[in-house]
C-alpha positions, 0 to 999 in steps of 0.5 A: 384770812391773811394767815389762811391765804399765805403769801405765794404770788400765784394765789394773788396774781392768777386769782386761784383759790388758795386751797386749790393752788396749795394742794397742787403745790404740795403734790408737785413739791412732794412728787418732783422736788423731793425726789430730786433732792433726796432718794425717798422711796416712801412718799407717804412717809414724807407727807406724814413728816411734812404734816408733823412738822407743820404741827410743830411750827413755832415750837422747839424742834425735838428731832428725836420726838419727831423721828419717833412720831414718824417712825424713822431714824434721828438721822433721817429726820435731820436730813429731811428737815434740811430738805425743807430748809433747802427748798424754802418750806421751813427754817430753824431759829436759834436761841439767844445765848451770850456766846454766839457759838453756842447757838449752833448746838442749842435746841432751835425753834422750827418755823414755816415760811408761809402760813397758807401752806402751814394752814393747808397742811394742818387741815384748815380749809376755811379762814374761820377755823383759825379763830378756834384752832388750838394752834392759832397762836403758833400760826400767828407767831409763824406769820410774824417771824416769817414776815420779819425775816422776809422784810430783812431778806428783801433788803439784802440782810441776813435773818438775824432772828433768835428767840429767848427761853430760860430754864424757868419758862420765861420766853420772848418769841423773837429777837431781832439783831438790827445792828444798832439795837436788839429788838425783843418781839412778842407775838399775840394772836389776841385782838385785845392787849392783856397785862400778862402779854408783857411778862416775858418782855419784862423778864428779858429786859431785866436780863439785858440790863444785867449784862455788859456790852449789850446793844440798846433794847427795844421792845415790840408787842405785835398783836391781832388788834388794830390800834398802835399804842405806846406802853412803858418801854414797849411799842404795841403794834397791830398786825397790819402795821408790821410791814411799816416798821423798820426791821432793818435799820441803817444797815438796810438803807 
């Protein structure tokens, strides 16, 4: 239900049904704000573009494939992604590489800020649909990424979020550069913890151990269960405790 409702204040302050409010928001956003930001004549195409982006939240952003699926040029897709970012609908997450300057030219991941809006665009009309939805994992990962980003933004801090993926397929969903430490965060939508959930974290920890001048590494597994656990080198954190965790450190105090 948390993923489905999202976090737009009006849904809670005014006690408006989420689907009703989100439908009005999308119509207003597309018909008014987008026309203000870009000279878009074909609003139907932009609506299609918005839904295609929703289907890619939590995934690598391949602009060429996105443009092809939407029947537009690569340049138009890039411009429209910038509009989604400027209007706080979506954001891009750069990959972790040793040289920070190279992060700007590597393929990023795309995330939506709000999972309620994401679910609406994906056609999820009831919370129970998420249980069996093929993008359940991506929706949960989107929620984790956006909530950590907001936790830092509310303390006046930059996002400082990255992700890790190597050529062999090893991956860590999120990396948080907190200043005093580097946090490797894995997001799993399962209510139980399985042994293979830690594979990406272990591989990344081995890479960090082999590098020089790296900050201390802390590992967090966020899942859809209810119990906090401490595994070897990993804090297993239930989704409901995400906001109790210190994602800012001394820099946000």
